[in-house]
N, CA, C, O and the ligand as a Tripos MOL2 file, in Angstrom:
@<TRIPOS>MOLECULE
protein
  269   267    68     0     0
PROTEIN
NO_CHARGES

@<TRIPOS>ATOM
      1 N         105.1030   96.7960  115.9190 N.3       1 MET1
      2 CA        103.7350   97.3230  115.9720 C.3       1 MET1
      3 C         103.6880   98.4630  116.9890 C.2       1 MET1
      4 O         104.0710   98.2890  118.1460 O.2       1 MET1
      5 N         103.2180   99.6250  116.5500 N.am      2 SER2
      6 CA        103.2030  100.7870  117.4270 C.3       2 SER2
      7 C         101.9250  100.8260  118.2590 C.2       2 SER2
      8 O         100.9240  100.1940  117.9210 O.2       2 SER2
      9 N         101.9810  101.5600  119.3240 N.am      3 ALA3
     10 CA        100.8330  101.6680  120.2180 C.3       3 ALA3
     11 C          99.8010  102.6190  119.6180 C.2       3 ALA3
     12 O         100.1590  103.5630  118.9140 O.2       3 ALA3
     13 N          98.5200  102.3710  119.8970 N.am      4 PRO4
     14 CA         97.4830  103.2730  119.3910 C.3       4 PRO4
     15 C          97.6000  104.6630  120.0110 C.2       4 PRO4
     16 O          97.9140  104.8040  121.1930 O.2       4 PRO4
     17 N          97.3430  105.6870  119.1960 N.am      5 ILE5
     18 CA         97.4490  107.0520  119.7030 C.3       5 ILE5
     19 C          96.1280  107.5090  120.3010 C.2       5 ILE5
     20 O          96.0840  108.4750  121.0630 O.2       5 ILE5
     21 N          95.0500  106.8090  119.9510 N.am      6 ASN6
     22 CA         93.7400  107.1920  120.4670 C.3       6 ASN6
     23 C          92.8180  105.9760  120.4640 C.2       6 ASN6
     24 O          92.8930  105.1410  119.5620 O.2       6 ASN6
     25 N          91.9690  105.8760  121.4450 N.am      7 THR7
     26 CA         91.0180  104.7740  121.5100 C.3       7 THR7
     27 C          89.6380  105.3330  121.8200 C.2       7 THR7
     28 O          89.4530  106.0510  122.8020 O.2       7 THR7
     29 N          88.6820  105.0000  120.9820 N.am      8 THR8
     30 CA         87.3130  105.4210  121.2360 C.3       8 THR8
     31 C          86.4600  104.2080  121.5790 C.2       8 THR8
     32 O          86.6930  103.1130  121.0680 O.2       8 THR8
     33 N          85.4830  104.4050  122.4350 N.am      9 VAL9
     34 CA         84.6350  103.3130  122.8890 C.3       9 VAL9
     35 C          83.1800  103.6740  122.6070 C.2       9 VAL9
     36 O          82.7230  104.7660  122.9460 O.2       9 VAL9
     37 N          82.4640  102.7530  121.9880 N.am     10 ARG10
     38 CA         81.0460  102.9770  121.7160 C.3      10 ARG10
     39 C          80.2650  101.7570  122.1640 C.2      10 ARG10
     40 O          80.6110  100.6240  121.8280 O.2      10 ARG10
     41 N          79.2210  101.9960  122.9180 N.am     11 GLU11
     42 CA         78.4350  100.8730  123.4350 C.3      11 GLU11
     43 C          77.5640  100.2940  122.3300 C.2      11 GLU11
     44 O          76.9260  101.0250  121.5730 O.2      11 GLU11
     45 N          77.5490   98.9830  122.2520 N.am     12 LEU12
     46 CA         76.7150   98.2990  121.2650 C.3      12 LEU12
     47 C          75.3970   97.9110  121.9220 C.2      12 LEU12
     48 O          75.3580   97.1300  122.8730 O.2      12 LEU12
     49 N          74.3210   98.4780  121.3890 N.am     13 LEU13
     50 CA         73.0190   98.2360  122.0040 C.3      13 LEU13
     51 C          72.3380   96.9970  121.4520 C.2      13 LEU13
     52 O          71.3240   96.5500  121.9890 O.2      13 LEU13
     53 N          72.8920   96.4370  120.3760 N.am     14 ASP14
     54 CA         72.2520   95.2760  119.7610 C.3      14 ASP14
     55 C          73.0350   93.9990  120.0340 C.2      14 ASP14
     56 O          72.9800   93.0470  119.2560 O.2      14 ASP14
     57 N          73.7520   93.9860  121.1270 N.am     15 TYR15
     58 CA         74.4750   92.7790  121.5200 C.3      15 TYR15
     59 C          73.6600   92.0410  122.5690 C.2      15 TYR15
     60 O          73.1960   92.6370  123.5410 O.2      15 TYR15
     61 N          73.4900   90.7400  122.3660 N.am     16 PHE16
     62 CA         72.6450   89.9760  123.2730 C.3      16 PHE16
     63 C          73.3750   88.7390  123.8020 C.2      16 PHE16
     64 O          72.7710   87.6780  123.9630 O.2      16 PHE16
     65 N          74.6560   88.8760  124.0650 N.am     17 GLY17
     66 CA         75.4160   87.7550  124.5870 C.3      17 GLY17
     67 C          75.2350   87.6040  126.0850 C.2      17 GLY17
     68 O          74.5510   88.3960  126.7330 O.2      17 GLY17
     69 N          75.8580   86.5780  126.6140 N.am     18 GLN18
     70 CA         75.7670   86.3090  128.0380 C.3      18 GLN18
     71 C          77.1500   86.3150  128.6670 C.2      18 GLN18
     72 O          78.1620   86.1020  127.9990 O.2      18 GLN18
     73 N          77.1650   86.5630  129.9550 N.am     19 CYS19
     74 CA         78.4070   86.5160  130.6990 C.3      19 CYS19
     75 C          78.9840   85.1040  130.6690 C.2      19 CYS19
     76 O          78.2510   84.1260  130.8220 O.2      19 CYS19
     77 N          80.2930   84.9990  130.4710 N.am     20 GLY20
     78 CA         80.9220   83.6950  130.4210 C.3      20 GLY20
     79 C          81.1520   83.0950  131.7910 C.2      20 GLY20
     80 O          81.5430   81.9340  131.9050 O.2      20 GLY20
     81 N          80.9130   83.8730  132.8300 N.am     21 ALA21
     82 CA         81.1620   83.3910  134.1800 C.3      21 ALA21
     83 C          79.8780   83.0670  134.9270 C.2      21 ALA21
     84 O          79.7900   82.0320  135.5870 O.2      21 ALA21
     85 N          78.8670   83.9520  134.8300 N.am     22 CYS22
     86 CA         77.6610   83.7500  135.6250 C.3      22 CYS22
     87 C          76.4090   83.6140  134.7680 C.2      22 CYS22
     88 O          75.3440   83.2960  135.2990 O.2      22 CYS22
     89 N          76.5010   83.8450  133.4580 N.am     23 GLY23
     90 CA         75.3620   83.6460  132.5920 C.3      23 GLY23
     91 C          74.4070   84.8290  132.5090 C.2      23 GLY23
     92 O          73.4310   84.7800  131.7610 O.2      23 GLY23
     93 N          74.6700   85.8770  133.2560 N.am     24 TYR24
     94 CA         73.8500   87.0750  133.2130 C.3      24 TYR24
     95 C          74.0440   87.7680  131.8610 C.2      24 TYR24
     96 O          75.1380   87.7140  131.2970 O.2      24 TYR24
     97 N          72.9950   88.4220  131.3300 N.am     25 PRO25
     98 CA         73.1530   89.1210  130.0530 C.3      25 PRO25
     99 C          74.2880   90.1320  130.0960 C.2      25 PRO25
    100 O          74.3910   90.9410  131.0190 O.2      25 PRO25
    101 N          75.1300   90.0680  129.0830 N.am     26 ALA26
    102 CA         76.2860   90.9440  129.0320 C.3      26 ALA26
    103 C          76.0310   92.0850  128.0590 C.2      26 ALA26
    104 O          75.1990   91.9770  127.1590 O.2      26 ALA26
    105 N          76.7510   93.1650  128.2500 N.am     27 SER27
    106 CA         76.7330   94.2520  127.2830 C.3      27 SER27
    107 C          78.0620   94.2500  126.5450 C.2      27 SER27
    108 O          79.0350   93.6470  126.9980 O.2      27 SER27
    109 N          78.0950   94.9260  125.4110 N.am     28 ALA28
    110 CA         79.3170   94.9260  124.6260 C.3      28 ALA28
    111 C          79.6520   96.3400  124.1830 C.2      28 ALA28
    112 O          78.7670   97.1710  123.9770 O.2      28 ALA28
    113 N          80.9290   96.5930  124.0430 N.am     29 SER29
    114 CA         81.3920   97.8880  123.5760 C.3      29 SER29
    115 C          82.3260   97.6870  122.3950 C.2      29 SER29
    116 O          83.1160   96.7440  122.3570 O.2      29 SER29
    117 N          82.2200   98.5880  121.4400 N.am     30 LEU30
    118 CA         83.1160   98.5570  120.2960 C.3      30 LEU30
    119 C          84.2960   99.4920  120.5660 C.2      30 LEU30
    120 O          84.1290  100.7030  120.7100 O.2      30 LEU30
    121 N          85.4790   98.9070  120.6310 N.am     31 LEU31
    122 CA         86.6940   99.6890  120.8310 C.3      31 LEU31
    123 C          87.3540   99.9280  119.4750 C.2      31 LEU31
    124 O          87.6320   98.9840  118.7360 O.2      31 LEU31
    125 N          87.5970  101.1790  119.1610 N.am     32 THR32
    126 CA         88.2900  101.5180  117.9290 C.3      32 THR32
    127 C          89.6270  102.1620  118.2910 C.2      32 THR32
    128 O          89.6760  103.2110  118.9330 O.2      32 THR32
    129 N          90.6990  101.5160  117.8680 N.am     33 GLN33
    130 CA         92.0340  102.0300  118.1500 C.3      33 GLN33
    131 C          92.5890  102.6920  116.8970 C.2      33 GLN33
    132 O          92.5730  102.1140  115.8100 O.2      33 GLN33
    133 N          93.0760  103.9040  117.0670 N.am     34 HIS34
    134 CA         93.6580  104.6510  115.9500 C.3      34 HIS34
    135 C          95.1760  104.6350  116.0820 C.2      34 HIS34
    136 O          95.7270  104.9610  117.1340 O.2      34 HIS34
    137 N          95.8420  104.2490  114.9950 N.am     35 PHE35
    138 CA         97.2980  104.1470  115.0150 C.3      35 PHE35
    139 C          97.9370  105.3160  114.2800 C.2      35 PHE35
    140 O          97.3070  105.9580  113.4390 O.2      35 PHE35
    141 N          99.1960  105.5840  114.6110 N.am     36 PRO36
    142 CA         99.8890  106.7430  114.0120 C.3      36 PRO36
    143 C          99.9190  106.7010  112.4840 C.2      36 PRO36
    144 O          99.9640  107.7540  111.8500 O.2      36 PRO36
    145 N          99.8960  105.5250  111.8840 N.am     37 ASP37
    146 CA         99.9710  105.4510  110.4220 C.3      37 ASP37
    147 C          98.6010  105.6050  109.7570 C.2      37 ASP37
    148 O          98.4820  105.4610  108.5400 O.2      37 ASP37
    149 N          97.5700  105.8950  110.5500 N.am     38 GLY38
    150 CA         96.2520  106.1480  109.9860 C.3      38 GLY38
    151 C          95.3340  104.9390  109.9670 C.2      38 GLY38
    152 O          94.1490  105.0630  109.6570 O.2      38 GLY38
    153 N          95.8660  103.7840  110.2920 N.am     39 SER39
    154 CA         95.0300  102.5870  110.3050 C.3      39 SER39
    155 C          94.2330  102.5120  111.6050 C.2      39 SER39
    156 O          94.5800  103.1370  112.6070 O.2      39 SER39
    157 N          93.1670  101.7370  111.5600 N.am     40 THR40
    158 CA         92.3480  101.5550  112.7500 C.3      40 THR40
    159 C          92.1470  100.0700  113.0090 C.2      40 THR40
    160 O          92.2040   99.2470  112.0960 O.2      40 THR40
    161 N          91.9130   99.7530  114.2590 N.am     41 HIS41
    162 CA         91.6520   98.3740  114.6410 C.3      41 HIS41
    163 C          90.3820   98.3440  115.4830 C.2      41 HIS41
    164 O          90.2520   99.0890  116.4540 O.2      41 HIS41
    165 N          89.4460   97.4710  115.1020 N.am     42 HIS42
    166 CA         88.1910   97.3650  115.8200 C.3      42 HIS42
    167 C          88.1840   96.1100  116.6810 C.2      42 HIS42
    168 O          88.6210   95.0390  116.2610 O.2      42 HIS42
    169 N          87.6880   96.2720  117.8630 N.am     43 GLU43
    170 CA         87.5800   95.1240  118.7590 C.3      43 GLU43
    171 C          86.2940   95.2640  119.5650 C.2      43 GLU43
    172 O          85.9750   96.3470  120.0560 O.2      43 GLU43
    173 N          85.5600   94.1660  119.6970 N.am     44 VAL44
    174 CA         84.3420   94.1700  120.4970 C.3      44 VAL44
    175 C          84.6230   93.4560  121.8050 C.2      44 VAL44
    176 O          85.0740   92.3100  121.8130 O.2      44 VAL44
    177 N          84.3600   94.1240  122.8900 N.am     45 VAL45
    178 CA         84.6010   93.5480  124.2000 C.3      45 VAL45
    179 C          83.2760   93.4560  124.9430 C.2      45 VAL45
    180 O          82.5760   94.4560  125.0980 O.2      45 VAL45
    181 N          82.9370   92.2680  125.3960 N.am     46 ALA46
    182 CA         81.7210   92.0590  126.1660 C.3      46 ALA46
    183 C          82.0270   92.1950  127.6440 C.2      46 ALA46
    184 O          83.0700   91.7500  128.1230 O.2      46 ALA46
    185 N          81.1000   92.8190  128.3610 N.am     47 THR47
    186 CA         81.2540   93.0220  129.7950 C.3      47 THR47
    187 C          79.9870   92.5670  130.4990 C.2      47 THR47
    188 O          78.8810   92.8540  130.0420 O.2      47 THR47
    189 N          80.1430   91.8660  131.5960 N.am     48 CYS48
    190 CA         78.9900   91.3760  132.3470 C.3      48 CYS48
    191 C          78.2090   92.5370  132.9440 C.2      48 CYS48
    192 O          78.7880   93.5440  133.3500 O.2      48 CYS48
    193 N          76.8570   92.3860  132.9940 N.am     49 GLY49
    194 CA         76.0170   93.4140  133.5800 C.3      49 GLY49
    195 C          76.0690   93.4170  135.0940 C.2      49 GLY49
    196 O          75.6410   94.3780  135.7320 O.2      49 GLY49
    197 N          76.5810   92.3680  135.6600 N.am     50 LEU50
    198 CA         76.7630   92.3010  137.1060 C.3      50 LEU50
    199 C          78.2310   92.5620  137.4270 C.2      50 LEU50
    200 O          79.0960   92.3560  136.5760 O.2      50 LEU50
    201 N          78.5120   93.0060  138.6230 N.am     51 PRO51
    202 CA         79.9130   93.3020  138.9690 C.3      51 PRO51
    203 C          80.7210   92.0560  139.3060 C.2      51 PRO51
    204 O          81.4030   92.0110  140.3290 O.2      51 PRO51
    205 N          80.6450   91.0440  138.4430 N.am     52 CYS52
    206 CA         81.4410   89.8400  138.6930 C.3      52 CYS52
    207 C          82.8260   89.9780  138.0650 C.2      52 CYS52
    208 O          83.7040   89.1450  138.2890 O.2      52 CYS52
    209 N          83.0110   91.0260  137.2850 N.am     53 GLY53
    210 CA         84.3370   91.2960  136.7570 C.3      53 GLY53
    211 C          84.6370   90.6420  135.4280 C.2      53 GLY53
    212 O          85.7420   90.7950  134.9070 O.2      53 GLY53
    213 N          83.6800   89.9120  134.8580 N.am     54 TRP54
    214 CA         83.9450   89.2060  133.6040 C.3      54 TRP54
    215 C          83.9320   90.1740  132.4240 C.2      54 TRP54
    216 O          83.0310   91.0020  132.2840 O.2      54 TRP54
    217 N          84.9260   90.0500  131.6030 N.am     55 ARG55
    218 CA         84.9070   90.7420  130.3210 C.3      55 ARG55
    219 C          85.7950   89.9810  129.3570 C.2      55 ARG55
    220 O          86.8280   89.4370  129.7480 O.2      55 ARG55
    221 N          85.3930   89.9440  128.1020 N.am     56 ALA56
    222 CA         86.1250   89.1490  127.1330 C.3      56 ALA56
    223 C          85.9060   89.7110  125.7360 C.2      56 ALA56
    224 O          84.8370   90.2430  125.4370 O.2      56 ALA56
    225 N          86.9110   89.5950  124.8850 N.am     57 PRO57
    226 CA         86.7320   89.9790  123.4920 C.3      57 PRO57
    227 C          85.8080   89.0060  122.7900 C.2      57 PRO57
    228 O          85.9110   87.7960  122.9940 O.2      57 PRO57
    229 N          84.9210   89.5070  121.9810 N.am     58 VAL58
    230 CA         83.9890   88.6500  121.2430 C.3      58 VAL58
    231 C          84.0520   89.0050  119.7710 C.2      58 VAL58
    232 O          84.5250   90.0790  119.3970 O.2      58 VAL58
    233 N          83.5720   88.0960  118.9440 N.am     59 SER59
    234 CA         83.5250   88.3700  117.5180 C.3      59 SER59
    235 C          82.3340   89.2760  117.2140 C.2      59 SER59
    236 O          81.3370   89.2760  117.9360 O.2      59 SER59
    237 N          82.4530   90.0320  116.1560 N.am     60 MET60
    238 CA         81.3840   90.9390  115.7700 C.3      60 MET60
    239 C          80.2050   90.1220  115.2650 C.2      60 MET60
    240 O          80.1490   89.7460  114.0940 O.2      60 MET60
    241 N          79.2740   89.8540  116.1560 N.am     61 ARG61
    242 CA         78.1410   89.0150  115.8020 C.3      61 ARG61
    243 C          76.8590   89.7730  116.0860 C.2      61 ARG61
    244 O          76.6490   90.2470  117.2020 O.2      61 ARG61
    245 N          76.0110   89.8900  115.0940 N.am     62 ARG62
    246 CA         74.7700   90.6050  115.2760 C.3      62 ARG62
    247 C          73.5900   89.6730  115.0660 C.2      62 ARG62
    248 O          73.6890   88.6630  114.3680 O.2      62 ARG62
    249 N          72.4800   90.0300  115.6800 N.am     63 MET63
    250 CA         71.3150   89.1590  115.6590 C.3      63 MET63
    251 C          70.5050   89.3400  114.3750 C.2      63 MET63
    252 O          69.6240   88.5280  114.0930 O.2      63 MET63
    253 N          70.7750   90.3630  113.6080 N.am     64 THR64
    254 CA         69.9870   90.6110  112.4080 C.3      64 THR64
    255 C          70.2120   89.4790  111.4120 C.2      64 THR64
    256 O          71.3510   89.0810  111.1650 O.2      64 THR64
    257 N          69.1400   88.9660  110.8480 N.am     65 GLY65
    258 CA         69.2410   87.9430  109.8230 C.3      65 GLY65
    259 C          69.2090   86.5340  110.3590 C.2      65 GLY65
    260 O          69.1950   85.5850  109.5750 O.2      65 GLY65
    261 N          69.1960   86.3620  111.6710 N.am     66 SER66
    262 CA         69.1230   85.0020  112.1840 C.3      66 SER66
    263 C          67.7010   84.4820  112.0500 C.2      66 SER66
    264 O          66.7550   85.2690  112.0740 O.2      66 SER66
    265 N          67.5330   83.1810  111.9120 N.am     67 PRO67
    266 CA         66.2150   82.6000  111.6820 C.3      67 PRO67
    267 C          65.2890   82.7340  112.8940 C.2      67 PRO67
    268 O          64.1420   82.2890  112.8480 O.2      67 PRO67
    269 ZN         78.9220   87.7680  135.1970 Zn       68 ZN68
@<TRIPOS>BOND
     1     1     2 1
     2     2     3 1
     3     3     4 2
     4     3     5 am
     5     5     6 1
     6     6     7 1
     7     7     8 2
     8     7     9 am
     9     9    10 1
    10    10    11 1
    11    11    12 2
    12    11    13 am
    13    13    14 1
    14    14    15 1
    15    15    16 2
    16    15    17 am
    17    17    18 1
    18    18    19 1
    19    19    20 2
    20    19    21 am
    21    21    22 1
    22    22    23 1
    23    23    24 2
    24    23    25 am
    25    25    26 1
    26    26    27 1
    27    27    28 2
    28    27    29 am
    29    29    30 1
    30    30    31 1
    31    31    32 2
    32    31    33 am
    33    33    34 1
    34    34    35 1
    35    35    36 2
    36    35    37 am
    37    37    38 1
    38    38    39 1
    39    39    40 2
    40    39    41 am
    41    41    42 1
    42    42    43 1
    43    43    44 2
    44    43    45 am
    45    45    46 1
    46    46    47 1
    47    47    48 2
    48    47    49 am
    49    49    50 1
    50    50    51 1
    51    51    52 2
    52    51    53 am
    53    53    54 1
    54    54    55 1
    55    55    56 2
    56    55    57 am
    57    57    58 1
    58    58    59 1
    59    59    60 2
    60    59    61 am
    61    61    62 1
    62    62    63 1
    63    63    64 2
    64    63    65 am
    65    65    66 1
    66    66    67 1
    67    67    68 2
    68    67    69 am
    69    69    70 1
    70    70    71 1
    71    71    72 2
    72    71    73 am
    73    73    74 1
    74    74    75 1
    75    75    76 2
    76    75    77 am
    77    77    78 1
    78    78    79 1
    79    79    80 2
    80    79    81 am
    81    81    82 1
    82    82    83 1
    83    83    84 2
    84    83    85 am
    85    85    86 1
    86    86    87 1
    87    87    88 2
    88    87    89 am
    89    89    90 1
    90    90    91 1
    91    91    92 2
    92    91    93 am
    93    93    94 1
    94    94    95 1
    95    95    96 2
    96    95    97 am
    97    97    98 1
    98    98    99 1
    99    99   100 2
   100    99   101 am
   101   101   102 1
   102   102   103 1
   103   103   104 2
   104   103   105 am
   105   105   106 1
   106   106   107 1
   107   107   108 2
   108   107   109 am
   109   109   110 1
   110   110   111 1
   111   111   112 2
   112   111   113 am
   113   113   114 1
   114   114   115 1
   115   115   116 2
   116   115   117 am
   117   117   118 1
   118   118   119 1
   119   119   120 2
   120   119   121 am
   121   121   122 1
   122   122   123 1
   123   123   124 2
   124   123   125 am
   125   125   126 1
   126   126   127 1
   127   127   128 2
   128   127   129 am
   129   129   130 1
   130   130   131 1
   131   131   132 2
   132   131   133 am
   133   133   134 1
   134   134   135 1
   135   135   136 2
   136   135   137 am
   137   137   138 1
   138   138   139 1
   139   139   140 2
   140   139   141 am
   141   141   142 1
   142   142   143 1
   143   143   144 2
   144   143   145 am
   145   145   146 1
   146   146   147 1
   147   147   148 2
   148   147   149 am
   149   149   150 1
   150   150   151 1
   151   151   152 2
   152   151   153 am
   153   153   154 1
   154   154   155 1
   155   155   156 2
   156   155   157 am
   157   157   158 1
   158   158   159 1
   159   159   160 2
   160   159   161 am
   161   161   162 1
   162   162   163 1
   163   163   164 2
   164   163   165 am
   165   165   166 1
   166   166   167 1
   167   167   168 2
   168   167   169 am
   169   169   170 1
   170   170   171 1
   171   171   172 2
   172   171   173 am
   173   173   174 1
   174   174   175 1
   175   175   176 2
   176   175   177 am
   177   177   178 1
   178   178   179 1
   179   179   180 2
   180   179   181 am
   181   181   182 1
   182   182   183 1
   183   183   184 2
   184   183   185 am
   185   185   186 1
   186   186   187 1
   187   187   188 2
   188   187   189 am
   189   189   190 1
   190   190   191 1
   191   191   192 2
   192   191   193 am
   193   193   194 1
   194   194   195 1
   195   195   196 2
   196   195   197 am
   197   197   198 1
   198   198   199 1
   199   199   200 2
   200   199   201 am
   201   201   202 1
   202   202   203 1
   203   203   204 2
   204   203   205 am
   205   205   206 1
   206   206   207 1
   207   207   208 2
   208   207   209 am
   209   209   210 1
   210   210   211 1
   211   211   212 2
   212   211   213 am
   213   213   214 1
   214   214   215 1
   215   215   216 2
   216   215   217 am
   217   217   218 1
   218   218   219 1
   219   219   220 2
   220   219   221 am
   221   221   222 1
   222   222   223 1
   223   223   224 2
   224   223   225 am
   225   225   226 1
   226   226   227 1
   227   227   228 2
   228   227   229 am
   229   229   230 1
   230   230   231 1
   231   231   232 2
   232   231   233 am
   233   233   234 1
   234   234   235 1
   235   235   236 2
   236   235   237 am
   237   237   238 1
   238   238   239 1
   239   239   240 2
   240   239   241 am
   241   241   242 1
   242   242   243 1
   243   243   244 2
   244   243   245 am
   245   245   246 1
   246   246   247 1
   247   247   248 2
   248   247   249 am
   249   249   250 1
   250   250   251 1
   251   251   252 2
   252   251   253 am
   253   253   254 1
   254   254   255 1
   255   255   256 2
   256   255   257 am
   257   257   258 1
   258   258   259 1
   259   259   260 2
   260   259   261 am
   261   261   262 1
   262   262   263 1
   263   263   264 2
   264   263   265 am
   265   265   266 1
   266   266   267 1
   267   267   268 2
@<TRIPOS>SUBSTRUCTURE
     1 MET1         2 RESIDUE 1 A MET
     2 SER2         6 RESIDUE 1 A SER
     3 ALA3        10 RESIDUE 1 A ALA
     4 PRO4        14 RESIDUE 1 A PRO
     5 ILE5        18 RESIDUE 1 A ILE
     6 ASN6        22 RESIDUE 1 A ASN
     7 THR7        26 RESIDUE 1 A THR
     8 THR8        30 RESIDUE 1 A THR
     9 VAL9        34 RESIDUE 1 A VAL
    10 ARG10       38 RESIDUE 1 A ARG
    11 GLU11       42 RESIDUE 1 A GLU
    12 LEU12       46 RESIDUE 1 A LEU
    13 LEU13       50 RESIDUE 1 A LEU
    14 ASP14       54 RESIDUE 1 A ASP
    15 TYR15       58 RESIDUE 1 A TYR
    16 PHE16       62 RESIDUE 1 A PHE
    17 GLY17       66 RESIDUE 1 A GLY
    18 GLN18       70 RESIDUE 1 A GLN
    19 CYS19       74 RESIDUE 1 A CYS
    20 GLY20       78 RESIDUE 1 A GLY
    21 ALA21       82 RESIDUE 1 A ALA
    22 CYS22       86 RESIDUE 1 A CYS
    23 GLY23       90 RESIDUE 1 A GLY
    24 TYR24       94 RESIDUE 1 A TYR
    25 PRO25       98 RESIDUE 1 A PRO
    26 ALA26      102 RESIDUE 1 A ALA
    27 SER27      106 RESIDUE 1 A SER
    28 ALA28      110 RESIDUE 1 A ALA
    29 SER29      114 RESIDUE 1 A SER
    30 LEU30      118 RESIDUE 1 A LEU
    31 LEU31      122 RESIDUE 1 A LEU
    32 THR32      126 RESIDUE 1 A THR
    33 GLN33      130 RESIDUE 1 A GLN
    34 HIS34      134 RESIDUE 1 A HIS
    35 PHE35      138 RESIDUE 1 A PHE
    36 PRO36      142 RESIDUE 1 A PRO
    37 ASP37      146 RESIDUE 1 A ASP
    38 GLY38      150 RESIDUE 1 A GLY
    39 SER39      154 RESIDUE 1 A SER
    40 THR40      158 RESIDUE 1 A THR
    41 HIS41      162 RESIDUE 1 A HIS
    42 HIS42      166 RESIDUE 1 A HIS
    43 GLU43      170 RESIDUE 1 A GLU
    44 VAL44      174 RESIDUE 1 A VAL
    45 VAL45      178 RESIDUE 1 A VAL
    46 ALA46      182 RESIDUE 1 A ALA
    47 THR47      186 RESIDUE 1 A THR
    48 CYS48      190 RESIDUE 1 A CYS
    49 GLY49      194 RESIDUE 1 A GLY
    50 LEU50      198 RESIDUE 1 A LEU
    51 PRO51      202 RESIDUE 1 A PRO
    52 CYS52      206 RESIDUE 1 A CYS
    53 GLY53      210 RESIDUE 1 A GLY
    54 TRP54      214 RESIDUE 1 A TRP
    55 ARG55      218 RESIDUE 1 A ARG
    56 ALA56      222 RESIDUE 1 A ALA
    57 PRO57      226 RESIDUE 1 A PRO
    58 VAL58      230 RESIDUE 1 A VAL
    59 SER59      234 RESIDUE 1 A SER
    60 MET60      238 RESIDUE 1 A MET
    61 ARG61      242 RESIDUE 1 A ARG
    62 ARG62      246 RESIDUE 1 A ARG
    63 MET63      250 RESIDUE 1 A MET
    64 THR64      254 RESIDUE 1 A THR
    65 GLY65      258 RESIDUE 1 A GLY
    66 SER66      262 RESIDUE 1 A SER
    67 PRO67      266 RESIDUE 1 A PRO
    68 ZN68       269 GROUP 0 **** ****
């Protein structure tokens, strides 16, 4: 597996998760990695709004359509 040649980051404004360490509302960013063969890989990483240092990959989960 080759290393990505480019990585773009876009902040997700519709993420409403919480920090896994302190419970403070977290923000999330969509990381898109571009590989030399033209394929892309998407990953969502949540980051705590406080400087506690917590960040973790999360599944692409949106609030639209929930009851
Ligand atoms: Zn936190």
